[in-house]
Legacy VTK file of the C-alpha trace (Angstrom):
# vtk DataFile Version 3.0
C-alpha trace
ASCII
DATASET POLYDATA
POINTS 148 float
-21.938 24.403 20.739
-22.334 20.614 21.540
-21.907 19.935 25.381
-19.145 17.387 26.381
-21.714 15.117 26.779
-23.113 15.115 23.382
-22.208 12.357 21.143
-20.693 14.242 17.663
-20.845 10.986 15.186
-18.280 12.915 12.919
-15.743 12.953 15.361
-16.486 9.382 17.007
-12.828 7.981 17.910
-14.077 4.547 17.968
-14.929 4.273 14.363
-12.565 2.016 12.465
-10.420 3.959 9.975
-11.704 3.913 6.054
-9.432 1.633 4.220
-9.034 3.960 1.475
-7.576 6.858 -0.343
-9.969 8.467 -2.785
-7.496 10.511 -3.819
-5.410 7.803 -4.959
-8.518 6.156 -6.824
-8.750 9.297 -8.467
-5.024 9.982 -9.729
-5.079 5.983 -10.996
-7.963 7.159 -13.556
-5.243 9.895 -14.712
-2.575 7.229 -15.281
0.015 10.240 -14.296
2.496 9.612 -11.822
2.829 12.916 -10.542
-0.683 13.228 -9.487
-0.531 9.478 -8.381
2.497 10.484 -6.171
0.737 14.178 -4.675
-2.078 11.821 -3.500
0.370 9.125 -1.731
1.807 12.295 -0.065
-1.318 13.969 1.244
-3.002 10.642 1.983
-2.972 7.196 3.591
-1.316 3.761 1.527
-3.707 0.500 1.832
-1.018 -2.486 1.656
-1.505 -6.374 2.314
-0.005 -7.541 5.375
2.410 -10.656 5.836
-0.010 -13.355 7.048
0.800 -14.037 11.018
3.652 -17.359 11.219
5.233 -17.015 7.826
8.973 -16.397 7.336
11.521 -15.756 4.610
15.080 -15.338 5.499
15.543 -12.217 3.548
12.708 -10.704 4.812
11.087 -10.037 1.750
8.243 -12.273 0.291
9.001 -15.743 -0.752
7.463 -17.747 -3.744
4.509 -18.219 -1.529
4.142 -13.781 -0.989
5.482 -14.387 2.693
8.120 -11.587 4.454
10.123 -11.970 7.632
7.744 -11.397 10.518
4.052 -10.430 11.285
2.500 -7.328 10.758
4.825 -6.432 7.764
3.728 -5.432 4.129
3.133 -8.499 1.956
5.378 -8.567 -1.514
5.097 -11.000 -4.268
8.149 -12.784 -5.162
8.284 -14.027 -8.549
8.608 -17.735 -8.430
10.238 -17.716 -11.784
12.215 -15.064 -12.069
12.725 -13.817 -8.268
11.761 -10.347 -9.125
9.683 -8.530 -5.701
6.517 -6.495 -6.307
5.290 -4.052 -4.145
1.593 -4.330 -4.498
-1.014 -0.884 -2.985
-4.660 -0.444 -3.370
-6.542 2.932 -3.337
-9.110 1.091 -1.569
-9.238 -2.592 0.228
-12.153 -3.533 -1.718
-9.437 -3.119 -4.770
-7.572 -6.037 -3.210
-7.918 -9.256 -4.877
-9.151 -11.962 -2.519
-6.129 -14.179 -3.472
-3.625 -12.233 -1.808
-3.650 -11.919 2.124
-7.158 -10.967 3.877
-5.235 -8.130 6.604
-4.295 -4.802 5.257
-2.657 -2.214 6.920
-3.360 2.067 6.450
0.000 3.390 6.364
0.807 7.175 6.972
1.612 9.206 3.450
5.465 9.232 4.865
5.608 5.388 5.004
5.916 4.434 1.034
8.505 7.175 0.600
10.592 5.489 3.899
9.616 2.245 2.740
11.125 2.273 -0.906
14.206 4.010 0.103
14.872 1.040 2.195
14.045 -1.562 -0.083
13.962 0.303 -3.425
17.500 -2.701 -4.400
14.738 -5.749 -3.619
11.857 -4.233 -5.336
11.372 -4.397 -8.829
8.186 -3.106 -9.538
5.232 -0.950 -7.941
1.656 -1.883 -8.755
-0.878 0.301 -7.885
-4.773 -1.562 -7.977
-3.112 -4.344 -9.722
-7.013 -6.304 -10.020
-8.437 -2.603 -11.578
-10.110 -0.509 -11.792
-7.331 1.806 -12.864
-4.354 -0.605 -12.683
-1.109 0.819 -12.784
2.476 0.366 -12.342
6.010 2.139 -11.850
9.619 1.285 -10.754
10.902 2.485 -7.054
13.043 4.513 -8.741
10.603 6.322 -10.906
7.983 6.743 -8.022
10.788 7.838 -5.117
11.214 10.554 -7.774
7.877 11.272 -8.070
7.543 11.695 -4.235
10.465 13.523 -4.089
9.411 16.152 -6.402
LINES 1 149
148 0 1 2 3 4 5 6 7 8 9 10 11 12 13 14 15 16 17 18 19 20 21 22 23 24 25 26 27 28 29 30 31 32 33 34 35 36 37 38 39 40 41 42 43 44 45 46 47 48 49 50 51 52 53 54 55 56 57 58 59 60 61 62 63 64 65 66 67 68 69 70 71 72 73 74 75 76 77 78 79 80 81 82 83 84 85 86 87 88 89 90 91 92 93 94 95 96 97 98 99 100 101 102 103 104 105 106 107 108 109 110 111 112 113 114 115 116 117 118 119 120 121 122 123 124 125 126 127 128 129 130 131 132 133 134 135 136 137 138 139 140 141 142 143 144 145 146 147
């Protein structure tokens, strides 16, 4: 048994969190929404954050992909159709460099709450859009899978 003075590297509270959900990465390989929902219910969600100092009166993304306030999840609004997409990643390393650089690691309950709040505004949820196993779902389908 380790004494209080010994350093336990496996329980280092100063270590930064890993911005990944390995179970989600595995589930995306199957392209099965039930498996993806299971991974999301039991692990974190990696999402890009809105760049500081950007704003949009709607609270969702504008054509440049900005949102209402800092520390909010970044969404993409298609400039031609106005449709909004929520982009999520199984690993921060799968996020394209063209998206905002900052990411957030959200708790398992965050996605369900976020979708419940913005279901009417979001047309599509995109997972690992640049690969290795991209997938998409409607908010309604993802909510149903999360609630199953």
